[in-house]
N, C-alpha and C positions, 0 to 999 in steps of 0.2 A: 194451863193448856197442855203442857207436856204430859202430866199425869192422865188427863182425859184422853189424849191421843193414845197413850200406852194402854189404858183400860180398854178403849175401843179396839185396838189392835188385838189384844188378848181375847176379847169377845169374838172377834172375827175368826181367829184361829180355832176357838172352841166350837164355833158353828161349823167350820169345815170338818173338824174331827167328828162332830155328831152326825153330820149329813153324809159323810163318806168315811166310814171306819176303815182304818188302814191307809187312808190317803196320804197322811203325813209320813208314815213309815215308807210308803212306796216312793214318795218324793225324795226322802233322805237317801234311799238306795239308788234311785234313778239318776240323781245328779252326779255322784261319784262315778257311776257306770258310764255316763256320757263323757265325763272328763277322761276316764280311762280309755274309751274308744278314740277320743281326739289325740291323746298322748301316743297310743299305738300307731295312729295314722301319721303323726309327726315322726315317730321313729322309723316308720316305713319310708317316708319321703327322704329322710336323712340317709337311710341305707341305699336307696336308689341313687341319690346324688353322689355318694361316695363311690358306688360301683361305676357310675357314669364317668367320674373323674379318673378312675383307674383305667377304664377301657379306652378313654379318649386321649390318654397321655401318649407321648411319642414312644415308639416301640422300644427304644433303648432305655427309657425311664420306667418301664413297667416291671413290677415285682423283681427289682434288682436284688432284694434281700434273699430271695430263693436261689438266684444264680450264685450268690456268695456262698450259700450253704452247699450247693451241689457242685460248684466249680464251673468255669466257663466251658469246659469240654465234657463235663460229667453226665449230661443228660442230652439225648437226641433232641433236635428242634421240635419234632412232633410231640414228644413226651413233655418237653418244657412248656409248649403251648397249652397242653391239657392241664398240666400242673398249675400254670398261671390262671387259667379260667376257673379251675376248681378252687383255688385259693381265693380268688376275687369274689366268687359267689358263696364260698363256704364261710368266710370270715364273719359276715353279718349273722349267720346262724350261730357261730361261736359267741358273738356278742349277746344274742338273745339268750343263749344258754347261761352265760355269765350273769345277765340281769336276773334271770329266774332263780339262780342259786343265791344271789345276793338278797332278793326279796324273801326267799324262804328262810334265810339265816338271820333275819332281823330279830333282835332280842325281844322277849316277851315283856309286858303285854303289848299286843299289836291290835289296834282298833280295826274295825271293818273297813273304814276308809283307807287306812294305811295298807291293809292287805290287798285292796282293789288297785291301788295306784302305785304300789312300790315297784312292781316289775316294769311297767311301761316307763316310769320315771327313771329307773336305773338304766334301762336300755337307751333311752333318749340321751341321758348324760354321757353314757359310754360312747355313743355315736358322735357326740359333740366334742369329746375330749381330744386333746392334741395327740396322745398316744395312739388312739384309734385312727385318727386322720392320717397319721404317719404309717400305721401298720398296713392298712388296706392297699394304698397305691404301691408301696414298696415291697409288700410281701414279707414283712417282718413277722417273727413268731412270738413276740412278747406276750400276746394274749393267752397263749397255750399254757405256760407255767402258772399264770394267775388263775386260769380256769381249773387246772388240775389241782392246785393247792386248795382253792375254795371248795371244790367238790370233795376232796379228800378230808378236809377238816369239818365241813358244815353239811354235806349232803349225804354221803354214803354212810352206812351203819357199821359194816365190818371193819375191824382195825387192820386186818391184812390188806383188804382192798384199799383202805385209806393210805396205807403205807406204799402200796404199789403206785398209786397216783402221785404221791409226793416224790417217790423215787424217780419216776419218769420226768417230773417237773425239774428235779435237781439235775438230771442229765442235760436238760436244756439250759439251765442256769444254776451252776453249782452252789451259789450262795443261798439257794433255797434250803440248803441243809440247816440253816439257822432256825428253821421251824422245828427241828428235832427237840430242843429244850422245851418248847411249848407243848409238844406231844407228851414228852416224858413227865413234865410237872403237872399235867392234867390227867395223868393216870393211863395214858394210851401207850403202854410199853411195847406191846406187840407191833403197833404201828411204827414205832421207832426202828425195831429190828427189820420189819418188812421194807421200810424206806431205805435203810442202808443196803440191804441185799439187792433191791431193785436198782438202786443207783449204781452199784458196782457192776451188776450184770449189763445194764444199758450202756454204761461207759465202756466196758470191755468190748461189747458188741460193736460199738461205734469205732473204737480203735482198730478192731479186726477188719471191719468193712472199709473204712476210710482212714488209714493211719496218718497220711499226710495232712488231710483236712482237720482231723482231730488234734494233731499236734499243733497245727497253726492256731486253731481255735483256743486251745488251752493256754498256749504261750501268750497270745494277744490278749486274752481275757485277764490273765494274771498281770500283764503289763499295763492294763487299764485302757486298751484301745479297742476292745471288742473284736469285731471281724474286720476292722479297717479304720483308718483315720487317726488323727493325733489324740493323744491322751488328754491334752489340755483344751480340746475343742469344747465349745459351749454345749454341744449335744451330750457330753458326758457330765451328768448331774450327780456324780458321786462325790464323796469327800476327797477322794484321790484327785479327781479332775479339778475341784475347787482349789486345793492346795497348789497344784501346778499353775493354775491361772493367777494365783496370788504371788507367784515368783519363787516358791520353794521347789527344789529339785535335788536329785541325787540321794545319797544316804540320809541326809537330814529330812527330806520329804518323806522317805519311807518310814523312818522312825516316828515322825509326827503322825503320819497316817495310821500306822499300826497302833500307836498309843491312843489316839482319839477314837479310832474304829473300835478298839476293844472296850473303851469306856461307853461308847454309844451302844454297843451290842449288849453289854451287861445291864446297863440302866434301862434300855429299851425292852429287853426281854423280861426284866422284873415287872415292868408296867404291863406288858402283854399278859404275863401269867396271872397277875392280879385281876385284870379285867376278865380273863377267861374263867377264873374261879368265881367271879361275880355274876357269871351268866351272860356276859357280852362276848361271845366267842368270835363273832364277825369283827368287832372292834379289835379284839386281841390279834386276829389274823392280819388286819390292816396295819396295826402298829408293828408287828413283826415284819410285814412287807416293807414298811417304811425304813426299818432298820436294815433290811436287805439292800434297799436303794442306796442308803448312806454308806455302808461298809463295803459294798461291792466295788472292785477295782474299776469297773465300767458300768454305768447305768444310762443307757440310751433312752431317748424320749419314748420309744415304744414299750419300755419296761417300767413306766412310771404310773401304771394304773393303780398301784398300791396307794398312792397318795389320794386319789379320788375316793377310794373305799373308806378312807379315814373320816369322810364326811358323815358317817353313820353315828359318830360319837356325839353325845349331848353335852353342851357346854353352856354354862350360865344358869343363874337361878331365876331370871326374869323371862317371861315369854317374849318380850321385845328383843332380848339378847340372843335367843336361840338361833335365829337365822344367820348370825354373824359368821360362825365357824363354817357351816356348810357352804354359804355364799362365797367366803374367801377361798375354800378349797376348789369349788367349781370354777371360779375365775382363774385361779392359778393353773388349773389343768385344762382349761378350754381356750384361754386367750394367750397371745404371745406376751412375753415379759415386757416388751416395749410399750404395750398398752397399760400395763400395771404400774410401771416405775418410770418416772420422767427421765428424759435423756440429759442427765446432769452427771458430770464427771465423777463427783463424789459418791453418786449412787450407782455407778456402774458395777461394783462388786455385788450389790444387792440385786440388781437387774440380772446379772449373769448367772446368779445362783438361786433364783427365786424358788424353783421347784425343790432344790436341795434343802433350802431353809424351811419350806413347808413340810418336807419329810422329817427333818430334825424336830420341828415343833410338834408334829404328830407323835413322834417316838418318845420325846423327852419332856416337853414343856406343857402342852395344852392340858388343862385340868378337866378331863372328862368326868362327868358325874357317875357315881356308883349307883347301881339299882337300889341300894338301900337308902339313898338320900331321899329326903322328903320332897325335894324339888325335881327329882327325876321324872315322876309322873305328873306332878302338879306344880309347875313353875308359877311365880308371882304373876298374876294376870295383868295385861296391859290396861291402863286407864284410858277410857274414851270420854270425850266431852259430850254433853247433851246435844242432841240434834238441833242444829241452828234453824231458826224460824225464817222462812223466806216466802216470797210471793208465789213461788211455783211448788207444787206438791212433790215433785220428784227431785228437787234440788235441796240439799246437796246429794250427790250420788254415793259418796263415800263417808264413812265415819271419821271424824277428826280425832287423832290421838292427842291426849292431853299431857303426855310426858315427853321429856327430852329424848330425841332419837339417839341410838348408839353411835358413838363417835367413829369407831373403826369402820362400821358398816357405811356410814355417810362418806368417809374419806375414800373407801373403795368404790362406791357408786359414783362419786364425783369424778374420780380419776378415770374410771372406765367409760363413763358417759362422755367426758371431754375427749378421750382418745377416739371413741367412736365418732364424735363430732368432727374431729380433725380428719379422720379417714373418709367420712362421708362428704365433707366439704371438698376434699381433694378429688374424690371420684366424680363430683358434680361439675367438673370443669367442662365448659363447652368449647366450641371452635372459636378461633380468633375472629373469623368473619361474622359469625352470629353475635359475638359479644360487641363488636364494633358497630354492627347494625342496630343493636339495642341501645348503644350509647347515643347514636344519632337520633333515635326515637325519644330518648329521655331529654336530650338537648332541645329538640323541637318543642316538646311539651313545656319545658321550663321557659323557653323564649315566649311562648304563647301566654304564659302566666307571669311573665316579667320576673322570673326567679333565676335567670342565668347569670349569677354573680360569681361563679367559680373562677373565671379568668381574672376578674378585677381583684378579688380577695387574694388569690394566689400571688399575683405580681406585686400587690401592695405589701404583703408580708415579706416577700423575698427581698425587697429593698431595705427592710429594717432587720439588721443582722440578729440582734438579741431576741426579737419577736419570732423570727424564723426558728432559732434554736429552741425557744420555749415551746413552740407548737410541735416541733419535731420530737422533743423530749416527752411532751405530754401525750402525744399520739402513741409512742412506742412503749411508754412506761406504765401508764395507769389503766390500760385496757383490762388486765387481769387482776392487778393489785387491789383496786377499789372494790370490785364485786366480791372477791375472796374475803376482804376485810369486813365488808358488810355482813356476809354470811357468818363469819367467825364471831362477830359481836352479837348477832342475833342468836346464834346457837348458845352462846354462853349466858346472855342476859335475858333473852326472850325466846324460849324454845317453841312456843306456839306460833309466834310470828316467824320464826325460822322456817318451820314447815310450810307455812303459807307462802313466804317469799321464795323459798327454794323451788317449790312447785311452779310458781309463776315464771321464774327465769328458765327452768327446764323446758316448759311448754313454749316459751318465747323462742328459745334456741331451736327446738324441733320445727316450729313453724318457719323459721328463717331458712332452714335447710331445704324446705320445699321451694322457696324462692330461688335459692342457689341452683337447684336442679332444673327448674323450668324457665329461668330467665337469667342466663349468664350475661353479665354486663361488664364492659370495659370501663374502668374508672377514668376520670378526666385526664390523669397523667398518662394513660395508655391509649388515649383517643387521638389518632392522627389528625393534624391540621388545626387542633385547638390551641396549641401553644402553651399548654400547662407545664410548669416546671415541677419535676419530682424533687421536692426538697429533701427527702430522706435518702433515696437510692441514687440520685443523680439523673442525668439526661438519659433517656431510653433510646436505644437504636431501633427505630421502626423498620429498618431494612431486614432485621433478623426475624425469621418466621416464628421463633420461640421467645421473642423478647419478653413476653408476659410471664415466663417461668423464671422468676428471680431465684427461686430455689425449687427443689423437687418436692418440698413439703408444703407448698403454699399454692392455693388456687387464687390467682390474681383476678379472676372474673366473678368471685363471690362477693359482689358489691351490693346487690339488691335483694333483701333489705340490708342496711348497715347495722351489723351487730356491734360495731364500735359505739355507735350512738344508741342502739337499742339497749345494750347492757348498761351504759351510763345513765340512760333515762330510767331504767329499772332501779338503779342505785338511788337516783335522786328522788323518785317517787316513794321508794321504800323508806328512805330516811325521813322524807316529809310526812309520811303517814304515821310512822312509828314514833318519831321524836316528839317530845312534849314542848320544847322551847322553840320560839320563833327563829332565833339565830341559827339553831341546828338545822331547821328546815331549810333556811336560806342557803347555808353552806352545802347542804345536800343537793340542792337544785343548781348550785354553781357548776357541779361536775358535768352534767349533760350540756350546759351552756358552753363551757370550755371545750368539751369534746366536739360539739358541733362546729365550733370555730376551727378546731384542729383538723378535722377530717376534710374540711373544705380548703383550708389554707395550704395543706400539704398535697392537695391534688388527688386524694385517695377516694373521695366520694362526691356524688352529686347531692344537691339539696334534696331531691326526691328520694335519694337513698335513705336520708335521715327520716323523711316522712314514712317510708316503708318500715324502718326500724321502730318508729313510734306506733305504727299499726300493729306489728307483731307483739309489741309489749302490751298494748291494750287488749289484744286477743288472748295473750297469755294470762293476764289478770282475770279476764272474763271466764276463761276455761277453768281457772283455779276456783272461781266463785261457783261455777256449776258443779265441780267435783267435790269441793270441801265446804262450800257455803261462804258467807261473809266472814271477814276477818273478825276475830274475837276482840271485843271492846273492853278496855280496863274499867273496872268499877271503883267503888269506894275502897280506900285503904289498900289499894293495889290488887284487889281481888278481880278475877276475870269472869266474864259472863259465860265462858265456854267450859267452865268447870276446872280450869287450871288455877291452882293457888300457888303463888310464888313461895318458895321455901326460904324465908328470911328469918333470922333469929330475933330481930328487934324491929320496932316500928320505924326507927330512924333509918335502918338499913333498907327497909321497904321504900321509904320516901326517897332515899338517894337513888335507888335503882329505877324508880318510876320516872326519873327525870332524864333518861337518856333520849 
């Protein structure tokens, strides 16, 4: 049937081509053009949003960076206002210019689709990046050196003009002079001389016009504090700032910084020169910029656009692995470090220096492919399973990948998705009065259905000490451990089932957030007059107006639906579906049973909350079926009907793995 459907589909395409010559070609062009228009619209919306944020900020918080450059009394109020307005509306134009230069500098060969989409994609990512979101409201000038360097290296033709642009950029940020070896080793000797002359002239002019400000700027820059602030502040993402945060100081820190900085500069510049000679000039410029970030005494957030530009490098021999590096770079440069790294003490050095580590990886570690590599243009294609047969013609909507997903990309997406879930859940908190009114509604429904057992279960468990401690421990300990364990086992042993299960729990969580937004609900322990004992946190003081905020990071009214029960039910159903042995299925279903008892016994959820959790789990599995089709069924000898063949060395290994 699959061959027949494929033959009929090819015949249909042939008929379209015969009846309307050029129709297919027109569609191939029209679709990227439509996407391009949408991306430009998104970039425009982001620009308007950033301008609105800058203009609506308190007067004392607007374009403070420009005041720092000019001095508090250096510019009349009227001129300062004109300068602020010009900078606020001019910065988006600089971003567009930077995006156009990046799109033009992409290494050959460039497909027609890439040529159409490169500029709007670049501008959109620049607008979303943390450096740009810092630059626009505060009036920082970090985008100017980046734009001047890129224009000088990749856009203008004359070497003298190129040198002038780099010299002006170096006057803004002296460590830009590290681009001179790149120019020299790529045969642009006149540009090197022009850069040096322009830098000296611009610096001398600045000292003559503003001697005090120039002196302050140079001294603070060399001390690692930029134009203000502590050198060990988290905003300083240079190697110097990281060493200070690790506890080194004084002559020891200076010696270590100079030694490590020299090593990074030498090794990084060798890589940059190699990629420039390979025809990847934009990547070479990005690597050099990352070296600048690392070895500069101070690298503020608005100076970290170089890290984002490193996303142009191609990494990995497989098509499925190609998105890992650009996705990682985009996440690092657009999201706060707290969303990328968990708040664990042992991981604080990683969280505090995540941008610096990304710059170091770009400059020294990441194995970017050479254009001479056979995989540069033609990576190993992704294997897709045959289309699943269903009762509905348009289901599934997406093709199912038959190979194991990239682990790094999965970990990044899981971490970012969970951080977004935490933030969204916190923002969904409703008022106390609304949450308590909804609690009374739920209680009335349960009484009508004879399901109001929360008080009886809670007090019965409280009277049995060991049982109370067991349910408290179960409620607080297994909510995350069990789902992550199930996902880990599926990833390692059943990659196709992993994709299916991961999609289901993701959709389940997204649907639950809708309930948190539109139906804030006080749990039984926070419902006045019910007499429920909070077995975990102790007795709540209902006289306090903020009693529900046990911490600033938890929304106590995110109770309907119960994701405690929902995630546990997902675990139980997944194990029951995937496992082959009956006792494994039974053990899997014990988890949602114990979780249901725990959420009721501890006073954290109503019975109907669990029903809501079951509903979103069912909806999550149903949407997964619509998107990817039915779950692949194992056939004889461990073979799968979706095209995925387990990679086992022997039949005995196949038999052992098929019994999980």
